[in-house]
MIDODREN-99841 format. One record per residue (C-alpha): x, y, z. Coordinates in nm, 3 decimals, always signed. Last residue first. Example, Ala and Ser with C-alpha at 12.3 -4.5 7.8 and 13.67 -1.06 7.14 Angstrom:
r X:+1.367 | Y:-0.106 | Z:+0.714
r X:+1.230 | Y:-0.450 | Z:+0.780
This chain:
r X:-0.107 | Y:+0.878 | Z:-3.155
r X:-0.231 | Y:+0.702 | Z:-3.469
r X:+0.115 | Y:+0.622 | Z:-3.606
r X:+0.239 | Y:+0.485 | Z:-3.273
r X:-0.018 | Y:+0.207 | Z:-3.281
r X:+0.062 | Y:+0.117 | Z:-3.641
r X:+0.434 | Y:+0.116 | Z:-3.559
r X:+0.371 | Y:-0.117 | Z:-3.266
r X:+0.185 | Y:-0.375 | Z:-3.476
r X:+0.458 | Y:-0.640 | Z:-3.447
r X:+0.506 | Y:-0.928 | Z:-3.692
r X:+0.791 | Y:-0.760 | Z:-3.881
r X:+0.989 | Y:-0.675 | Z:-3.570
r X:+0.961 | Y:-0.330 | Z:-3.420
r X:+0.835 | Y:-0.397 | Z:-3.068
r X:+0.955 | Y:-0.757 | Z:-3.023
r X:+1.237 | Y:-0.657 | Z:-2.790
r X:+1.539 | Y:-0.886 | Z:-2.764
r X:+1.768 | Y:-0.626 | Z:-2.922
r X:+1.684 | Y:-0.391 | Z:-2.637
r X:+1.828 | Y:-0.628 | Z:-2.374
r X:+1.640 | Y:-0.786 | Z:-2.085
r X:+1.752 | Y:-0.818 | Z:-1.720
r X:+1.627 | Y:-0.472 | Z:-1.627
r X:+1.765 | Y:-0.322 | Z:-1.306
r X:+1.500 | Y:-0.048 | Z:-1.289
r X:+1.746 | Y:+0.241 | Z:-1.294
r X:+1.952 | Y:+0.081 | Z:-1.569
r X:+1.663 | Y:-0.011 | Z:-1.798
r X:+1.504 | Y:+0.331 | Z:-1.746
r X:+1.828 | Y:+0.511 | Z:-1.831
r X:+1.870 | Y:+0.300 | Z:-2.144
r X:+1.529 | Y:+0.406 | Z:-2.268
r X:+1.363 | Y:+0.147 | Z:-2.491
r X:+1.203 | Y:-0.074 | Z:-2.229
r X:+1.214 | Y:-0.445 | Z:-2.324
r X:+0.910 | Y:-0.627 | Z:-2.463
r X:+0.959 | Y:-0.996 | Z:-2.521
r X:+0.797 | Y:-1.255 | Z:-2.748
r X:+0.838 | Y:-1.635 | Z:-2.767
r X:+0.750 | Y:-1.682 | Z:-2.491
r X:+0.563 | Y:-1.433 | Z:-2.275
r X:+0.812 | Y:-1.170 | Z:-2.167
r X:+0.768 | Y:-0.832 | Z:-2.004
r X:+0.977 | Y:-0.526 | Z:-1.923
r X:+0.735 | Y:-0.264 | Z:-1.791
r X:+0.852 | Y:+0.090 | Z:-1.867
r X:+0.704 | Y:+0.093 | Z:-2.219
r X:+0.356 | Y:+0.066 | Z:-2.072
r X:+0.129 | Y:+0.143 | Z:-2.369
r X:-0.190 | Y:+0.301 | Z:-2.235
r X:-0.537 | Y:+0.314 | Z:-2.389
r X:-0.764 | Y:+0.597 | Z:-2.273
r X:-0.601 | Y:+0.841 | Z:-2.516
r X:-0.737 | Y:+0.625 | Z:-2.799
r X:-1.090 | Y:+0.692 | Z:-2.683
r X:-1.274 | Y:+0.382 | Z:-2.567
r X:-1.551 | Y:+0.181 | Z:-2.737
r X:-1.371 | Y:+0.115 | Z:-3.066
r X:-1.010 | Y:+0.035 | Z:-2.973
r X:-1.105 | Y:-0.123 | Z:-2.640
r X:-1.367 | Y:-0.345 | Z:-2.805
r X:-1.139 | Y:-0.448 | Z:-3.091
r X:-0.857 | Y:-0.526 | Z:-2.850
r X:-1.070 | Y:-0.728 | Z:-2.609
r X:-1.209 | Y:-0.945 | Z:-2.890
r X:-0.871 | Y:-0.968 | Z:-3.065
r X:-0.705 | Y:-1.091 | Z:-2.741
r X:-0.997 | Y:-1.305 | Z:-2.619
r X:-0.944 | Y:-1.538 | Z:-2.910
r X:-1.193 | Y:-1.649 | Z:-3.174
r X:-1.119 | Y:-2.004 | Z:-3.274
r X:-1.371 | Y:-2.094 | Z:-3.543
r X:-1.697 | Y:-2.279 | Z:-3.481
r X:-1.621 | Y:-2.273 | Z:-3.108
r X:-1.541 | Y:-1.909 | Z:-3.019
r X:-1.742 | Y:-1.812 | Z:-3.326
r X:-2.060 | Y:-1.921 | Z:-3.151
r X:-2.264 | Y:-1.643 | Z:-3.320
r X:-2.456 | Y:-1.574 | Z:-2.998
r X:-2.124 | Y:-1.517 | Z:-2.824
r X:-2.040 | Y:-1.227 | Z:-3.052
r X:-2.373 | Y:-1.056 | Z:-2.978
r X:-2.342 | Y:-1.117 | Z:-2.604
r X:-1.989 | Y:-0.978 | Z:-2.613
r X:-2.094 | Y:-0.655 | Z:-2.781
r X:-2.400 | Y:-0.602 | Z:-2.560
r X:-2.186 | Y:-0.639 | Z:-2.247
r X:-1.908 | Y:-0.429 | Z:-2.400
r X:-2.135 | Y:-0.133 | Z:-2.470
r X:-2.336 | Y:-0.160 | Z:-2.148
r X:-2.043 | Y:-0.153 | Z:-1.910
r X:-1.906 | Y:-0.448 | Z:-1.714
r X:-1.605 | Y:-0.477 | Z:-1.944
r X:-1.518 | Y:-0.108 | Z:-1.892
r X:-1.603 | Y:-0.141 | Z:-1.523
r X:-1.321 | Y:-0.392 | Z:-1.487
r X:-1.070 | Y:-0.120 | Z:-1.573
r X:-0.760 | Y:-0.271 | Z:-1.724
r X:-0.408 | Y:-0.399 | Z:-1.683
r X:-0.330 | Y:-0.646 | Z:-1.957
r X:-0.061 | Y:-0.902 | Z:-2.018
r X:-0.183 | Y:-1.232 | Z:-2.162
r X:-0.396 | Y:-0.992 | Z:-2.369
r X:-0.158 | Y:-0.936 | Z:-2.656
r X:-0.304 | Y:-0.617 | Z:-2.801
r X:-0.445 | Y:-0.665 | Z:-3.150
r X:-0.367 | Y:-0.604 | Z:-3.515
r X:-0.548 | Y:-0.835 | Z:-3.761
r X:-0.575 | Y:-0.573 | Z:-4.043
r X:-0.954 | Y:-0.589 | Z:-4.029
r X:-1.145 | Y:-0.486 | Z:-4.341
r X:-1.391 | Y:-0.210 | Z:-4.433
r X:-1.310 | Y:-0.020 | Z:-4.116
r X:-1.154 | Y:+0.296 | Z:-4.251
r X:-0.924 | Y:+0.115 | Z:-4.495
r X:-0.612 | Y:+0.023 | Z:-4.296
r X:-0.810 | Y:-0.119 | Z:-4.007
r X:-0.750 | Y:-0.196 | Z:-3.641
r X:-0.511 | Y:+0.088 | Z:-3.551
r X:-0.710 | Y:+0.334 | Z:-3.764
r X:-1.022 | Y:+0.238 | Z:-3.565
r X:-0.855 | Y:+0.373 | Z:-3.252
r X:-1.130 | Y:+0.600 | Z:-3.116
r X:-1.150 | Y:+0.979 | Z:-3.131
r X:-1.517 | Y:+0.972 | Z:-3.035
r X:-1.623 | Y:+0.639 | Z:-2.887
r X:-1.844 | Y:+0.404 | Z:-3.086
r X:-2.132 | Y:+0.276 | Z:-2.872
r X:-2.395 | Y:+0.490 | Z:-3.043
r X:-2.326 | Y:+0.312 | Z:-3.371
r X:-2.525 | Y:+0.016 | Z:-3.236
r X:-2.686 | Y:-0.184 | Z:-3.520
r X:-2.416 | Y:-0.100 | Z:-3.774
r X:-2.158 | Y:-0.155 | Z:-3.502
r X:-2.292 | Y:-0.506 | Z:-3.434
r X:-2.289 | Y:-0.604 | Z:-3.800
r X:-1.939 | Y:-0.461 | Z:-3.834
r X:-1.815 | Y:-0.676 | Z:-3.546
r X:-1.968 | Y:-0.988 | Z:-3.702
r X:-1.793 | Y:-0.910 | Z:-4.031
r X:-1.473 | Y:-0.866 | Z:-3.834
r X:-1.503 | Y:-1.204 | Z:-3.662
r X:-1.586 | Y:-1.409 | Z:-3.973
r X:-1.244 | Y:-1.553 | Z:-4.064
r X:-1.112 | Y:-1.545 | Z:-3.703
r X:-0.873 | Y:-1.840 | Z:-3.652
r X:-0.741 | Y:-1.853 | Z:-4.010
r X:-0.626 | Y:-1.489 | Z:-3.994
r X:-0.382 | Y:-1.569 | Z:-3.716
r X:-0.366 | Y:-1.246 | Z:-3.514
r X:-0.110 | Y:-0.972 | Z:-3.570
r X:+0.092 | Y:-0.813 | Z:-3.291
r X:+0.090 | Y:-0.575 | Z:-2.994
r X:+0.300 | Y:-0.615 | Z:-2.679
r X:+0.304 | Y:-0.408 | Z:-2.357
r X:-0.065 | Y:-0.337 | Z:-2.300
r X:-0.308 | Y:-0.109 | Z:-2.118
r X:-0.683 | Y:-0.050 | Z:-2.090
r X:-0.919 | Y:+0.198 | Z:-1.919
r X:-0.704 | Y:+0.509 | Z:-1.874
r X:-0.823 | Y:+0.832 | Z:-1.710
r X:-0.478 | Y:+0.957 | Z:-1.612
r X:-0.515 | Y:+0.930 | Z:-1.232
r X:-0.669 | Y:+0.584 | Z:-1.245
r X:-0.420 | Y:+0.455 | Z:-1.499
r X:-0.124 | Y:+0.578 | Z:-1.295
r X:-0.277 | Y:+0.445 | Z:-0.973
r X:-0.311 | Y:+0.099 | Z:-1.125
r X:+0.037 | Y:+0.113 | Z:-1.279
r X:+0.195 | Y:+0.180 | Z:-0.934
r X:+0.554 | Y:+0.299 | Z:-0.976
r X:+0.880 | Y:+0.119 | Z:-0.897
r X:+0.829 | Y:-0.165 | Z:-1.142
r X:+1.166 | Y:-0.340 | Z:-1.133
r X:+1.246 | Y:-0.483 | Z:-1.474
r X:+1.237 | Y:-0.817 | Z:-1.658
r X:+0.894 | Y:-0.945 | Z:-1.565
r X:+0.872 | Y:-1.300 | Z:-1.694
r X:+0.581 | Y:-1.524 | Z:-1.786
r X:+0.536 | Y:-1.893 | Z:-1.705
r X:+0.180 | Y:-1.891 | Z:-1.574
r X:-0.032 | Y:-1.594 | Z:-1.683
r X:-0.081 | Y:-1.252 | Z:-1.526
r X:-0.382 | Y:-1.025 | Z:-1.573
r X:-0.374 | Y:-0.705 | Z:-1.373
r X:-0.715 | Y:-0.603 | Z:-1.245
r X:-0.894 | Y:-0.280 | Z:-1.159
r X:-1.236 | Y:-0.191 | Z:-1.013
r X:-1.268 | Y:-0.463 | Z:-0.750
r X:-1.577 | Y:-0.560 | Z:-0.549
r X:-1.707 | Y:-0.834 | Z:-0.780
r X:-1.370 | Y:-0.985 | Z:-0.863
r X:-1.408 | Y:-1.281 | Z:-0.627
r X:-1.770 | Y:-1.324 | Z:-0.739
r X:-1.665 | Y:-1.392 | Z:-1.101
r X:-1.831 | Y:-1.156 | Z:-1.348
r X:-1.501 | Y:-1.008 | Z:-1.469
r X:-1.389 | Y:-1.353 | Z:-1.585
r X:-1.700 | Y:-1.405 | Z:-1.797
r X:-1.695 | Y:-1.245 | Z:-2.140
r X:-1.368 | Y:-1.261 | Z:-2.326
r X:-1.157 | Y:-1.448 | Z:-2.072
r X:-1.424 | Y:-1.719 | Z:-2.045
r X:-1.463 | Y:-1.743 | Z:-2.425
r X:-1.088 | Y:-1.772 | Z:-2.475
r X:-1.057 | Y:-2.029 | Z:-2.194
r X:-1.335 | Y:-2.246 | Z:-2.333
r X:-1.171 | Y:-2.225 | Z:-2.675
r X:-0.845 | Y:-2.349 | Z:-2.524
r X:-1.037 | Y:-2.631 | Z:-2.354
r X:-1.187 | Y:-2.733 | Z:-2.690
r X:-0.842 | Y:-2.781 | Z:-2.841
r X:-0.818 | Y:-2.902 | Z:-3.202
r X:-0.664 | Y:-2.588 | Z:-3.355
r X:-0.462 | Y:-2.511 | Z:-3.042
r X:-0.185 | Y:-2.387 | Z:-3.277
r X:-0.293 | Y:-2.378 | Z:-3.641
r X:-0.149 | Y:-2.656 | Z:-3.858
r X:-0.392 | Y:-2.584 | Z:-4.143
r X:-0.536 | Y:-2.937 | Z:-4.128
r X:-0.580 | Y:-2.887 | Z:-3.753
r X:-0.767 | Y:-2.564 | Z:-3.823
r X:-1.012 | Y:-2.747 | Z:-4.049
r X:-1.063 | Y:-3.027 | Z:-3.800
r X:-1.154 | Y:-2.774 | Z:-3.531
r X:-1.415 | Y:-2.610 | Z:-3.752
r X:-1.564 | Y:-2.944 | Z:-3.850
r X:-1.590 | Y:-3.037 | Z:-3.483
r X:-1.770 | Y:-2.709 | Z:-3.407
r X:-2.019 | Y:-2.774 | Z:-3.689
r X:-2.095 | Y:-3.120 | Z:-3.550
r X:-2.112 | Y:-2.978 | Z:-3.198
r X:-2.378 | Y:-2.721 | Z:-3.287
r X:-2.353 | Y:-2.486 | Z:-2.988
r X:-2.679 | Y:-2.473 | Z:-2.790
r X:-2.535 | Y:-2.691 | Z:-2.515
r X:-2.279 | Y:-2.427 | Z:-2.421
r X:-1.907 | Y:-2.520 | Z:-2.431
r X:-1.775 | Y:-2.524 | Z:-2.077
r X:-1.641 | Y:-2.231 | Z:-1.877
r X:-1.899 | Y:-1.980 | Z:-1.760
r X:-2.173 | Y:-2.243 | Z:-1.731
r X:-1.938 | Y:-2.455 | Z:-1.517
r X:-1.885 | Y:-2.177 | Z:-1.263
r X:-1.512 | Y:-2.103 | Z:-1.225
r X:-1.375 | Y:-2.206 | Z:-0.885
r X:-1.183 | Y:-1.944 | Z:-0.688
r X:-0.863 | Y:-1.922 | Z:-0.487
r X:-0.802 | Y:-1.602 | Z:-0.290
r X:-0.469 | Y:-1.459 | Z:-0.176
r X:-0.397 | Y:-1.159 | Z:+0.050
r X:-0.072 | Y:-0.972 | Z:-0.014
r X:+0.296 | Y:-1.064 | Z:-0.001
r X:+0.283 | Y:-1.383 | Z:-0.204
r X:+0.549 | Y:-1.654 | Z:-0.206
r X:+0.436 | Y:-1.904 | Z:+0.059
r X:+0.069 | Y:-1.853 | Z:-0.025
r X:+0.136 | Y:-1.981 | Z:-0.377
r X:+0.306 | Y:-2.297 | Z:-0.257
r X:+0.030 | Y:-2.368 | Z:-0.006
r X:-0.251 | Y:-2.314 | Z:-0.255
r X:-0.101 | Y:-2.541 | Z:-0.520
r X:-0.022 | Y:-2.813 | Z:-0.267
r X:-0.373 | Y:-2.793 | Z:-0.122
r X:-0.510 | Y:-2.862 | Z:-0.468
r X:-0.715 | Y:-2.602 | Z:-0.653
r X:-1.073 | Y:-2.694 | Z:-0.728
r X:-1.160 | Y:-2.736 | Z:-1.098
r X:-1.228 | Y:-2.474 | Z:-1.366
r X:-0.953 | Y:-2.263 | Z:-1.210
r X:-0.920 | Y:-1.905 | Z:-1.086
r X:-0.645 | Y:-1.746 | Z:-0.879
r X:-0.689 | Y:-1.402 | Z:-0.722
r X:-0.391 | Y:-1.213 | Z:-0.581
r X:-0.421 | Y:-0.916 | Z:-0.346
r X:-0.201 | Y:-0.607 | Z:-0.389
r X:+0.084 | Y:-0.572 | Z:-0.140
r X:+0.261 | Y:-0.269 | Z:-0.289
r X:+0.634 | Y:-0.314 | Z:-0.229
r X:+0.635 | Y:-0.695 | Z:-0.252
r X:+0.409 | Y:-0.645 | Z:-0.553
r X:+0.657 | Y:-0.507 | Z:-0.801
r X:+0.972 | Y:-0.681 | Z:-0.922
r X:+1.008 | Y:-0.948 | Z:-0.656
r X:+0.634 | Y:-1.017 | Z:-0.635
r X:+0.604 | Y:-1.013 | Z:-1.013
r X:+0.881 | Y:-1.269 | Z:-1.056
r X:+0.768 | Y:-1.492 | Z:-0.768
r X:+0.415 | Y:-1.498 | Z:-0.907
r X:+0.532 | Y:-1.588 | Z:-1.256
r X:+0.759 | Y:-1.866 | Z:-1.129
r X:+0.486 | Y:-1.998 | Z:-0.900
r X:+0.244 | Y:-2.022 | Z:-1.193
r X:+0.496 | Y:-2.213 | Z:-1.402
r X:+0.564 | Y:-2.460 | Z:-1.121
r X:+0.194 | Y:-2.491 | Z:-1.035
r X:+0.081 | Y:-2.551 | Z:-1.391
r X:-0.066 | Y:-2.897 | Z:-1.324
r X:-0.313 | Y:-2.740 | Z:-1.082
r X:-0.448 | Y:-2.529 | Z:-1.368
r X:-0.419 | Y:-2.152 | Z:-1.389
r X:-0.611 | Y:-1.830 | Z:-1.452
r X:-0.426 | Y:-1.550 | Z:-1.277
r X:-0.553 | Y:-1.214 | Z:-1.154
r X:-0.375 | Y:-0.937 | Z:-0.967
r X:-0.625 | Y:-0.725 | Z:-0.777
r X:-0.725 | Y:-0.359 | Z:-0.764
r X:-0.902 | Y:-0.093 | Z:-0.561
r X:-0.601 | Y:+0.137 | Z:-0.590
r X:-0.352 | Y:+0.199 | Z:-0.308
r X:-0.266 | Y:+0.544 | Z:-0.176
r X:+0.065 | Y:+0.587 | Z:+0.004
r X:+0.000 | Y:+0.714 | Z:+0.359
r X:+0.306 | Y:+0.562 | Z:+0.529
r X:+0.101 | Y:+0.280 | Z:+0.683
r X:-0.046 | Y:+0.205 | Z:+0.344
r X:-0.395 | Y:+0.317 | Z:+0.245
r X:-0.655 | Y:+0.136 | Z:+0.034
r X:-0.800 | Y:-0.085 | Z:+0.304
r X:-0.815 | Y:-0.461 | Z:+0.242
r X:-0.662 | Y:-0.555 | Z:+0.579
r X:-0.644 | Y:-0.932 | Z:+0.620
r X:-0.276 | Y:-0.951 | Z:+0.528
r X:-0.202 | Y:-0.680 | Z:+0.788
r X:+0.025 | Y:-0.437 | Z:+0.611
r X:+0.388 | Y:-0.445 | Z:+0.721
r X:+0.544 | Y:-0.123 | Z:+0.844
r X:+0.692 | Y:+0.198 | Z:+0.714
r X:+0.670 | Y:+0.121 | Z:+0.343
r X:+0.998 | Y:+0.235 | Z:+0.199
r X:+1.089 | Y:+0.541 | Z:-0.004
r X:+1.265 | Y:+0.714 | Z:+0.284
r X:+1.286 | Y:+0.486 | Z:+0.587
r X:+1.011 | Y:+0.536 | Z:+0.841
r X:+1.107 | Y:+0.615 | Z:+1.206
r X:+0.970 | Y:+0.328 | Z:+1.413
r X:+0.672 | Y:+0.394 | Z:+1.639
r X:+0.417 | Y:+0.194 | Z:+1.440
r X:+0.671 | Y:-0.081 | Z:+1.368
r X:+0.737 | Y:-0.118 | Z:+1.742
r X:+0.374 | Y:-0.210 | Z:+1.803
r X:+0.376 | Y:-0.470 | Z:+1.525
r X:+0.705 | Y:-0.624 | Z:+1.634
r X:+0.591 | Y:-0.639 | Z:+2.002
r X:+0.265 | Y:-0.815 | Z:+1.921
r X:-0.056 | Y:-0.630 | Z:+2.004
r X:-0.200 | Y:-0.631 | Z:+1.650
r X:-0.092 | Y:-0.987 | Z:+1.577
r X:-0.251 | Y:-1.119 | Z:+1.896
r X:-0.568 | Y:-0.921 | Z:+1.833
r X:-0.589 | Y:-1.078 | Z:+1.483
r X:-0.538 | Y:-1.428 | Z:+1.628
r X:-0.818 | Y:-1.396 | Z:+1.885
r X:-0.836 | Y:-1.673 | Z:+2.150
r X:-0.484 | Y:-1.670 | Z:+2.294
r X:-0.412 | Y:-1.299 | Z:+2.265
r X:-0.764 | Y:-1.225 | Z:+2.394
r X:-0.709 | Y:-1.436 | Z:+2.708
r X:-0.375 | Y:-1.272 | Z:+2.785
r X:-0.522 | Y:-0.923 | Z:+2.749
r X:-0.821 | Y:-1.017 | Z:+2.966
r X:-0.590 | Y:-1.148 | Z:+3.241
r X:-0.364 | Y:-0.842 | Z:+3.223
r X:-0.662 | Y:-0.608 | Z:+3.245
r X:-0.808 | Y:-0.800 | Z:+3.542
r X:-0.475 | Y:-0.799 | Z:+3.731
r X:-0.436 | Y:-0.424 | Z:+3.676
r X:-0.790 | Y:-0.360 | Z:+3.801
r X:-0.743 | Y:-0.583 | Z:+4.109
r X:-0.415 | Y:-0.411 | Z:+4.191
r X:-0.574 | Y:-0.069 | Z:+4.163
r X:-0.849 | Y:-0.178 | Z:+4.401
r X:-0.588 | Y:-0.301 | Z:+4.654
r X:-0.389 | Y:+0.020 | Z:+4.623
r X:-0.700 | Y:+0.230 | Z:+4.679
r X:-0.789 | Y:+0.025 | Z:+4.991
r X:-0.442 | Y:+0.092 | Z:+5.134
r X:-0.172 | Y:-0.175 | Z:+5.147
r X:-0.060 | Y:-0.296 | Z:+5.493
r X:+0.319 | Y:-0.349 | Z:+5.531
r X:+0.417 | Y:-0.493 | Z:+5.876
r X:+0.475 | Y:-0.843 | Z:+5.736
r X:+0.698 | Y:-0.713 | Z:+5.457
r X:+0.909 | Y:-0.522 | Z:+5.708
r X:+0.956 | Y:-0.834 | Z:+5.921
r X:+1.058 | Y:-1.036 | Z:+5.610
r X:+1.341 | Y:-0.810 | Z:+5.501
r X:+1.606 | Y:-0.874 | Z:+5.770
r X:+1.552 | Y:-1.250 | Z:+5.762
r X:+1.602 | Y:-1.252 | Z:+5.385
r X:+1.969 | Y:-1.184 | Z:+5.445
r X:+2.210 | Y:-0.911 | Z:+5.343
r X:+2.530 | Y:-0.969 | Z:+5.548
r X:+2.714 | Y:-1.101 | Z:+5.244
r X:+2.699 | Y:-0.745 | Z:+5.102
r X:+2.576 | Y:-0.726 | Z:+4.748
r X:+2.788 | Y:-0.662 | Z:+4.439
r X:+2.879 | Y:-1.027 | Z:+4.380
r X:+2.514 | Y:-1.127 | Z:+4.397
r X:+2.423 | Y:-1.342 | Z:+4.700
r X:+2.132 | Y:-1.578 | Z:+4.707
r X:+2.103 | Y:-1.602 | Z:+5.090
r X:+1.761 | Y:-1.744 | Z:+5.037
r X:+1.588 | Y:-2.056 | Z:+4.913
r X:+1.335 | Y:-2.168 | Z:+5.167
r X:+1.295 | Y:-2.494 | Z:+5.363
r X:+0.958 | Y:-2.563 | Z:+5.523
r X:+0.939 | Y:-2.610 | Z:+5.899
r X:+0.770 | Y:-2.284 | Z:+5.987
r X:+0.691 | Y:-2.173 | Z:+6.341
r X:+1.050 | Y:-2.073 | Z:+6.405
r X:+1.002 | Y:-1.772 | Z:+6.183
r X:+1.322 | Y:-1.589 | Z:+6.094
r X:+1.510 | Y:-1.919 | Z:+6.108
r X:+1.423 | Y:-2.010 | Z:+5.751
r X:+1.606 | Y:-2.334 | Z:+5.686
r X:+1.891 | Y:-2.324 | Z:+5.440
r X:+1.952 | Y:-2.403 | Z:+5.074
r X:+2.253 | Y:-2.264 | Z:+4.895
r X:+2.326 | Y:-2.050 | Z:+4.589
r X:+2.665 | Y:-1.891 | Z:+4.513
r X:+2.746 | Y:-1.630 | Z:+4.246
């Protein structure tokens, strides 16, 4: 291909040089711009053509302006997004990427999505552990479902924390600040009595025995997390903690499963609580039940909690660092009255009442036992305990990294046999 500059001799009135005679190998060397220009000069577009040109130019100009000034419009009209809508969907895959700002409950391929969020309570200092947990659950589950994440902290999250989390999440992400009156020890708590309670647990070598912040967390998780504004419009949540592992692919949607089967609470690990941390909890529970027997559900799980029809507590509870549950259950009248009664006794600070026994007792008493779900399919680890699916076929199909002998289910400190016995 040869390019050269010449003077336009077609119009002797012009003195400006033009680039022409740009010859493609397939074109005749005799083709010259001089032979085309006369025809162009004689062409007179009709009025309709001129109007059509103005309309097309206006549309193109508006389109360009909107792409520059409106990010969402730019994403919507991008070539990848348009092509995704016309692409033939792959079997079993989501046929297109959900707009991260779209909170609708339907995927592009029509798969229903629950009104749910994944929830994590974390500190800025736990960013590495938090990122590990998020990456694990994204790889094993959420990259295929795109549920939003909500992170809560008693102090503002750092930009580093937010950036690292956003880099590894597939769905929308929100970062929230916990209101101080939902987190810190209330003024009406007798600090002298609370100090004595902490000192006693320290002398007994109980984990977190001297920690006020741990007690703040237990109280918050027991009675306040579901009141946070970021959770206001959700019905379901999946609690995830920093530094946990998900050992298997989760190819089904636990939220949809629970919704369709009338469940309100789920777990993967059940075990005994430290008796020293809750010496008066069960007596307080019995006082409440005596005052409000109407809140007891028919066919409840009292036999899981007590070996003697409720006279004493056997310490069994669901390990709440993993729980998928119905937020409306906690928002309901029974649990609201229950928590308020417990909170008025200040056992979260005078002793070390945990959110796990509080949630477990409430779910076991205020819900029917068929409303509580054990998710055997979900391989889960929170050190030092692991749950590994029992069925070899399930472990193989879901690419589980755990082994059955690692599972905590039937060890001496597990309550799984008690749970199975009442089913």
